[in-house]
C-alpha positions, 0 to 999 in steps of 0.5 A: 829651738823648740822644734822637738817640742812643737813638732815643726819648725814652721809652727815655731816660726808662726808662733814667734811671728804672732807673739811679736807682731800680734797678727799676720797673714799666711803670705806675710809670714812665709815671705818673712821666713822665706819658706813655702806658703802651703806649709805655713797655711797647713800649720796655721790651720792646725794651730787654729783647729787646736784653738791656739790662734784664731782668724778673721777676714780683712777684705779677702785676706785671712789674718791670724792672731793668738787667741786671747781665750786660749788658757796658756796664752800668757805662758806661750808668750813668755816662752817665745819671749825667752826663745827670741832672747837667744836669737841674734840681735839682727833677727830680734830687731827684724821681728820687732820692726813692723812697717805697715805704711808705705814710704814717702815717694822720693824719700832716701833709703 
């Protein structure tokens, strides 16, 4: 929806992901959207250089999140909340469901 404004579909996807999931790493984002990892990494680097997001190391993984000191953080969050309200309900549910723990062994699906 905002590709013309942001210049990239992947940049829009990254911001949507980070607004709803609060943080994520490059491979996780690329798997979620089923897109090329190098393109996600390139957009993450551009957003970090622009000061919109920041990164931190967790072990060997670089985790990204919206920069709380970015002056337009609340406006970005409000904008992408509105964008997601126009997405199909299945996609909205997938964005908000955040499973980090593994399933119990033998638990039925």
